Structures are given as structure tokens and as C-alpha cells.
N, C-alpha and C positions, 0 to 999 in steps of 0.2 A: 486675747486679753480684754478686748473691748466688750464682749458679751457680759462678763461678770459686772463690769462697771454700769452698763445699761440696766441690768437686772437689779443691782443694788440701788440705783436711782429710783426705779419704779417702786421698790419695797419701801424706801424712805418717804416717797410721796404718799403712798397708801397709809403709812403709819402717821404722817402729819395730818391727813384728812380724818383718820380715825380719832386722833387726839382732839381735833376741833369739835367733832360731833359729841364725844363723851364729855367735853367741857360744859355743854349745855346742861341745864337742870334736868334731872331724870324725869320722864313722864310729861314734860312740857314741850309742846311743839314750838319750832322756831317761828318767831314772829318778828315783825318789823316792817317798816315802810321801805319798799324797794327803791324809792326815789326820795331821799331825805329832803325836806323843805317843800315838797309838793303834795298837796292833799290828794288822797286816793278817792276814786268814785265810790258812791254807796253801792252795796250789793244790789242785784236786781230784785225787784218786788215781784214775787211769783204771781200775785193777784193781777198784775198788769200784763202778764205774758199771754199772747194769743197766737193762733196759727191761721193763715189764709192760703188759699190757692188763687191763682189768677195769672195774668199775662204781664211779664216784666217789660216795660217800655221806657224809651228815652223821653224825657220831658221836652216838648216842642220848644225850640229856640234856646235850649240850655247850652251854655258855653262848655267846651271840653275842659276837663280838669288838667291843670299843668302837671300834677303828680298823681299817679294812680293809687297812692297810699294815703291820700288826704281824705279824712271824713267829710262827707257832704250830704245835704238833703235836697239839692237843687237839680240833680240830673236824672234820677230814675223814679218811676212810679209803678205801682201794681194796679192794673186795670181789671175790670170784670172780677173783682175780689169777692170771694165767698169764704165765710168763716168755717173752719174745720174744728169740730169739737173732739179732738183726739188728745188733748193735753191732759196732764195729770190733775187729780182732784186738787182744788184750792187755787187753780190758775184761771185767769180770765174773768174773775168775779169783781174786780174793783170798779168803782164808778167810771174811771177813765175808759174801761173796756166795754162795759155794759151800755154806756150812753153813746157809743159810737157805732154807727152802721152806715158804712159808705161803700160804694163800688170802686172808689179810687183811693189809694193811699200813697203819700209821698214816702219814699224809702230813704232812710238815713243810714249810711255806712260807708265803707271804703269802696272806691270806684272799681277796683279789681275784684271785689266781692260780687258785683252785679254785671259787669260788662260781658262776661262769657254767656250770660243767660238772656241777653236782650232779644226779644221776639219769641222767647220760649214760654211755655206754661210751666209755672213753678209753684212750689210750696214754700212759704216763708213763715218763720217764727220770729217773734220779737216782742217788744213792748210798745204800747201806745205812749207817745211822748208828749209831755207838757199839756198846756191848755188846748181846748178844741180849736182847731184851725181848719181851713178849707183848702185842699183836702187834708185830712188828719195825717200826722207823721208817725211812721212806724220805725222804731230803732231796731234794726235787723240784727238778729243773732245767728240765724241759720237760713240757708237757701239750698233748695234741692230742685233739680230739673225733673219735671214730670213728662213732658213731651217736647220735642224739638221746635215745634211751631204752635203758635196760638191760632185758634179758629178765626 
């Protein structure tokens, strides 16, 4: 007797979900702010997106993060950076990217995004952030290990 009750509950849940989807205006995607009252970030500017290869290193004297999920730009940097021109057309052409040529970039992102790659040669894609600083800051979107050790 319990099986029909569980089956009926599943059918009712599916019907309720279907009714919610069909209640939206046809042909219009669902929109809305996932966190009401909090401004959402602007979409990325493709002209600011760049890709580099180099060695991911800890910044000398940087304090350890108390939480591995906290964004930071104080602990990691890309050294021996070389720009890679494999990005799609229309990317990397903004004044922020064309005016910056450095061998060292400060990396901004979540600690756990970088810590497994310390000491490795990596490929990193992201956006040059904000006004020129020394070293420039790269807001990281993607990290891929190329070799286990840097030369």
C-alpha cells in the first residue's frame, strides 16, 4: 500500500512544478534577481578578457586566509607571465588589456581556486581589473595546470 502513495506524491509534485512553469508568460525566459535587495555584478566585458601562461606562486609574506572560500587578491601571483593569443575575436582589445604588459600579475579569486596549483606552470584566463597597479591584478575566471613544476 505504501508504494502507490509514494508514486502519487511524486506525480503531484511533478504536476505542481509543471503548473509553475506554464504560469510564466510564454516565450519569455524566467528573469529576476536571485538575491532581492542586492545588486548583481555587471556581466564580464569580453574586451577585457585575456589568457596568460606562467608560474603560480604564493606572494612572499602573505598571511594565510582564514576561509578558503573568501575572495582575495593578496596571496597569489602569476610570475614569468606570457600572453596567449588563443582567445576568441573581440577579446583582449580594451585599453585595460592592451596597455598592460607585465611579467607578474596579482591573482584575484578564491583561495581554493589557486592553492592546488602553487608551484605549477598554469594557463589562466580572466580580466584585467581596475586602474593600473603594480603588479596589475587579474580577476581569474579559469585555471588549468600545464606542468607540475615551474622551471
